[in-house]
N, C-alpha and C positions, 0 to 999 in steps of 0.2 A: 667134188661131191658137196651138196648142200642139202639142207633140210627144209621141207615144205612148211611155210609159216602157218598153214591151216591144219593139216593132218599130221605133221611131224615126220612124214615119210622121207627117207634118204633118197636123193635124186642125183643120178650121174650127170644129167643134162638139164639142170634147173632152168626155169623160166622166170625172168624178172619183170614184174608188171611196171610199165612206164608211168602208170597213174599213181599208185600208192608206194612203189619202190620195194615191195616185199618179194620174196622168192617163193615159187610154187612148183609143185610137181605137174606132170602133164595133165592130170585129171582136173586140177584146180587153176590152171594157167589163165583161163578166160576171166575177164572181170566179173561177169555174172556168176561164175563158179565159186569165187571167193568173196562175194559180196563187197566188191571193191568200193572204197569211198569215192573213187572217181566217177562212179555211176551217177552220183548226184549232179554231176556237171554235164551229163549226156544230152540235156536239153539245150546245150550250147548257149549259156547265158550271155556270152559276149557277142553273139550274133555273127560268128565267124563264117557260117555257111549261109547267111541271109544277107543278100545285097540290099534288101529294102525296096526292090523295084516294084513288086506286086503291091506292097502297102502304099507306095506313093501313087500308084495308078488308081487304087481304090479310094484313096484319101488325098485328094488334091491339096497341095501345099505341105504335105507331110514329107519330111526329108530323110527319114530313117526308118528302119524296120523294127524299132523298139517302141513299145508302148510307154506311156508316162510311168506306169507302175514298174516296168522293167528297168527304166532309167533310175528310179528312186530306190530300187531294191539293192541292198548291200551285195557287193560282188565278192563271193567267197570262193570263186573258182581258183584254179592253180595260178592264174596270173593276176588275180585281184588283190587289193590291199588287205583283205581279210583272209586271203588264202592260207597264210601261215597257220592260222588257228585250226584249220580243218585237219583232223588227225593228230593234233598236238595239244589238246586241252589238258591232258595230264600234266604236261610240263608247264603250262600256264598256271595251273593250280599250285604246282610245286613252287613256282616263282612267287606267287602271291603269298604263300605260306611264309617264305623266308623274308620277303619284303615286310610283311606285317610283323614278323618276329623282330626285325630291326627297328621298326617304329616302337614296338612295345618296350624293348630293353636297351635301346641306344638313344633314339631321338627324344622320346617323351621324358625319360628320366633326366636327360640333359636340360630339358625345359622346366624341370621341377615336378613332373607328374610321374612319381614312382609307382611300381606295381602295388595294387591294393588301395590306392587313393580313389576318391570319388570320381574324378575326371578320368583316370585310367580305366576303372571298371566300367564307367559309362560309355567309353569308346570301344573297348575290346571284349566285353563279356555280355552274354545274354542273361538278363537278371529278371527274376519274378517281380521285383519291385518296379521295373520299368520295361514291361514287355512290348510297349508301343514305340520304343526306340528302334525304328525300322532298320537303321544301318547296322545295329548289332545282330540282326538276323543273319546277315551275311559276313560281317567282320569277325564275329565269334567263331565261324567255321575255320578261318585261316589263322586265328590267334592261338597261341599255345602257352603252357605254363612253365616251360623250361626246355633245355636242350634235349634231354632224353625224350620228352614228350613229342617234340617236333620231329626229331630224327626217326623215332619209331614209326610215326605215321607217314613220314616222307618215304621211308624204305618200302613200306607196304604199297603205297600209292605208286611209287616208281616201277615196281615189278608187276603189280596187278592192274593198275589203271589202263595202260595201253591195250591190254588184252580185252577188257570190257569195252573200251572206246572203239576198238576195231570191230567188235561184233555188234555193238549197239548203234554205232554211228556217233559222230561228234556231238550233234545236237541232243540226242537222247542221253548220251553220257554226261554232258554238261548239266542237263536237267536233273538227272539222277543224283549227281554229286551235290548240287546246290540244294535241291528240294529235300533230299534225305538228310542233309546236314541241318537244315532249318527244322525239319520235323523232329529229328533226334533231340535237338536243343530244347524245343518246346515240350517234348515228352518228358525230358528230365526236370525242367523247372515246374511243369504242370503237376506231375505226380509228386515231385518234391514238396510243392506247396500244400498239396492235400495231406502229406505226411508230416507237415510242420517244418519243412526245411526252406530257408530263404536264400540258399547259396546260389550265386551266379555260376554259369558254366562257360567253357570255351574249349575249342579243339575240333579237329577234323575227324575224330575216330568214328562218329556216327556215320559220316559219309564213307569212311574207309570200310566199316563193317558192311555197309550196303554193297560195296564193290565185291567184298569177299563173299557175300551171300549170293550174288549173281554167279560168280565162278563156281561156287559150291554146287549150285543147281546144274550148271552146264556140264561140269565134270567133277563129280564128288571124289573120284579116285585120283585126281591130279596130284602128282608127287611134288611136294615143296620141301625146301630145306630150312628148317627152323634154326635161326642164328647161323645160317650158312653151313651147318654141320649135321643136324639131325633130320633124316628123311621121314616125313610123315604124310599121309594122304590129307588132302585139303579138308575133307569132311571132318576129320578128327581135330584139326586145328580150329575150324569154325565151331565145332561142338565144345572145344575147350574154352574158347572165348565166351560162348554163351553160358556154359556151366560156371565159369569163374564169376561172371557178372551176377548170376542168380545167387551164388554162394555169398558174394559180398553184400548183396541186398539183404539176405537173411541175417548176416552178421551185424551189419552197420546201417541198414536202412537205405534210402535212396542214394545217398552219397557215401556209402560205405567205403572206407579206405581212401577217401578223397577222390573217388572215381565216379564219373557220371554213368552209373551202371544202366539206368533206364534208357539213356541215350544210345548206349551200345546195342541194347536189345531192340530198340525201335529201328535203328539203322539196319540191323541184321534182318529183321522181318521185312522191311521194305525191299532189301536186296534179294531176299529169297523169293518174294512175290514177283519182282520184275524179272528175275532169272528164269522163273517158270514160264513167264510170258515169252521170253526170248527162246527158251527151249522148244516151246510149242511152235514157234515160227521157223524152227529148223537151225537155229544158231548152235555153234559148238565152241569148244575151247581146245587149245593145244594139249598134247599129251604129257609134256614135260615142262618144268619151270623151276628155276632156282630162286629161292626166297630167303631173305634174312630179316629178322625183326622180332618184335614181341608186342606185348600189350602196351597201351598208351602210357605216357610218362607220368611223373609225379605231379600231383596237383598241389597248388599252394594252399595255405590256410584260408579257409572260407570260400574256396573255389572248387567246383567239380571240374575235372578235365576229362575230355572224351575225344 
């Protein structure tokens, strides 16, 4: 007996999709019934079913069935060089987070650039002093302020990321994660600057809150396990994040508690909006999930972490 990856129904004779590899009940076994990521390859980008005969007749001298655009288009099919990334961007982001963490606290300190120095901040943090350092728009999403910070964000991304990626599709999920992370960072430094704060920020929590927002809209009653022990509905967990951020803003301003609170709220709003769009398109979320983690980790002096 196995459980359908889409609706959670126990199935005595489950069906395994040969495209995405997930298990489904009879109702959702067809690729179009579970919005299979393999449907994106249905147009046969490799030309398996096209001998090119008709094209060569219509276009003398043309030796194949592919246009120039098709030949130049990156092959993300199951056999293409970029095929691994389809359905796996959650794990790519996790890898980038830990690679960046190694650069932050192992390689660059060995080279003499310890955390908090000008070079280190200029590489890994998004700063109101240097908002046009374009690389920091992206690097700051994957950089973190400490072990607790990165592991808390990594746990949430590991459990929630694949669910959103499966429902939204790899391309949309990638855009959601990166763009919400950038928008959250700029929301923090922008509002912080208006309130007189010049602290730089780093961390993936803005993008993580966007992912949580999507799932909260799709299934607000989804049961999750806080710290792997305490069962709570997802809407309550999300509300707790938002309430805590608002409280910290009231107590300590934009960076109250060393936390990029406006980044949290900005990411959450983006996720809720995109989740509503997915919901109207008919997407849904599974009925059960185990989750462990908590709010973002500790921020170092002078840095907001999110």
